[in-house]
C-alpha positions as CSV (number, residue, x, y, z in Angstrom):
1,M,0.0,0.0,0.0
2,K,1.4,3.4,-1.1
3,T,1.5,6.0,1.7
4,K,0.1,9.4,0.7
5,K,2.2,12.4,1.9
6,I,0.1,14.8,3.8
7,E,1.4,18.3,4.4
8,L,0.1,21.3,6.3
9,Q,-1.1,24.0,4.0
10,K,0.6,27.4,4.3
11,V,-1.3,30.7,4.6
12,T,-1.6,32.8,1.4
13,K,0.4,36.0,1.2
14,N,-2.8,38.0,1.8
15,Q,-3.5,36.0,4.9
16,A,0.1,36.4,6.0
17,K,-0.2,40.2,5.6
18,M,-3.4,40.3,7.6
19,L,-1.8,38.1,10.3
20,K,1.1,40.6,10.6
21,E,-1.3,43.5,10.8
22,I,-3.2,42.0,13.8
23,G,0.0,41.1,15.7
24,F,0.8,37.4,14.8
25,D,4.5,36.9,15.7
26,C,5.1,33.2,16.3
27,K,8.1,31.2,15.2
28,V,7.6,29.9,11.7
29,E,9.5,27.8,9.2
30,F,8.6,29.9,6.1
31,Y,7.9,33.5,5.1
32,Y,6.9,35.5,2.1
33,N,9.6,37.9,0.9
34,S,9.0,41.4,-0.5
35,H,8.3,39.8,-4.0
36,G,5.6,37.5,-2.6
37,E,7.8,34.4,-2.9
38,L,7.7,31.7,-0.2
39,Y,11.1,31.0,1.4
40,R,12.4,29.0,4.3
41,W,13.2,31.2,7.4
42,N,16.9,31.1,8.5
43,G,16.7,33.6,11.3
44,T,18.3,33.1,14.6
45,G,17.1,33.0,18.2
46,E,13.7,34.3,19.0
47,E,13.5,36.6,16.0
48,T,10.7,36.0,13.5
49,P,10.1,37.3,9.9
50,N,7.5,39.7,11.3
51,S,9.9,41.3,13.7
52,Y,13.4,40.7,12.3
53,P,15.2,44.0,12.8
54,H,18.2,43.5,10.5
55,Y,16.4,42.8,7.2
56,E,15.9,46.0,5.1
57,H,12.6,44.8,3.6
58,T,11.0,43.7,6.9
59,A,7.9,45.8,6.3
60,D,7.3,43.8,3.1
61,C,8.0,40.3,4.6
62,Y,5.4,38.2,6.3
63,S,5.6,35.1,8.4
64,A,3.9,32.2,6.6
65,P,2.6,29.7,9.2
66,S,0.5,26.7,8.4
67,I,-3.2,27.5,8.4
68,A,-3.6,25.1,11.3
69,L,-1.2,27.2,13.4
70,A,-2.8,30.5,12.4
71,L,-6.3,29.1,13.4
72,K,-4.9,27.9,16.7
73,W,-3.3,31.3,17.3
74,A,-6.7,33.0,16.5
75,M,-8.3,30.7,19.2
76,E,-5.6,31.2,21.8
77,E,-4.8,34.8,21.3
78,E,-8.0,36.3,19.9
79,G,-10.5,34.0,21.6
80,I,-12.2,32.9,18.4
81,I,-13.0,29.2,18.8
82,N,-13.0,27.5,15.4
83,K,-13.2,24.1,13.7
84,I,-13.7,22.4,10.4
85,D,-16.9,20.3,10.2
86,Y,-18.1,17.7,7.7
87,D,-21.7,17.4,6.6
88,H,-22.2,13.7,5.9
89,E,-25.5,14.2,4.2
90,F,-24.2,16.6,1.6
91,Q,-20.5,15.4,1.7
92,R,-19.2,18.9,2.1
93,F,-16.7,20.6,4.5
94,Y,-17.3,24.0,6.2
95,G,-15.7,26.1,8.9
96,S,-17.4,26.9,12.1
97,F,-16.4,29.7,14.6
98,V,-17.7,31.5,17.7
99,V,-17.9,35.3,17.8
100,D,-19.6,37.1,20.7
101,G,-20.8,33.8,22.1
102,L,-22.6,32.8,18.9
103,W,-21.6,30.0,16.5
104,D,-21.5,30.8,12.8
105,C,-20.1,29.0,9.7
106,T,-18.6,29.6,6.3
107,I,-20.2,28.3,3.1
108,S,-19.5,24.7,2.3
109,Y,-16.6,23.4,0.2
110,D,-15.7,20.2,-1.6
111,N,-12.5,19.6,0.3
112,Y,-11.0,20.2,3.7
113,E,-8.2,22.6,2.4
114,E,-10.7,25.0,0.9
115,A,-12.8,25.1,4.0
116,E,-9.7,25.6,6.2
117,T,-8.2,28.5,4.2
118,N,-11.6,30.2,3.8
119,L,-12.3,29.8,7.6
120,L,-9.0,31.5,8.3
121,T,-9.8,34.4,5.9
122,V,-13.2,35.0,7.6
123,I,-11.7,34.9,11.0
124,L,-8.9,37.4,10.0
125,I,-11.4,39.8,8.6
126,I,-13.4,39.6,11.8
127,I,-10.3,40.3,13.9
128,L,-9.4,43.3,11.7
129,K,-12.9,44.7,11.9
130,Q,-12.9,44.3,15.7
131,G,-9.7,46.3,15.8
132,E,-11.1,49.3,13.9
């Protein structure tokens, strides 16, 4: 039996930009450079791409965590409980989240990855709007 390689999906550059704007600054393995290209982070110590003081284009660089890490961060740091659900009847995935004590959900998607990335985008927009 052939083993399928499963990898965690990285945030998009737009999601990375929103994460930086709302204060995400966790250690990550990858980042987007000023040209929007995904690179492996080679920083030292506790520095992260979002706070690295020695790189001249820091303002245009963004930490690129996995979507799973970004969703966990949103739950732990911003208090937005979230999860991916599966509707067995319609065989579709959707993201669920709690804001102001009420559950809400995204539209449904054919696959887990689409549901996960769109859930993150919705949550990031909510956090940005709360900060206005």
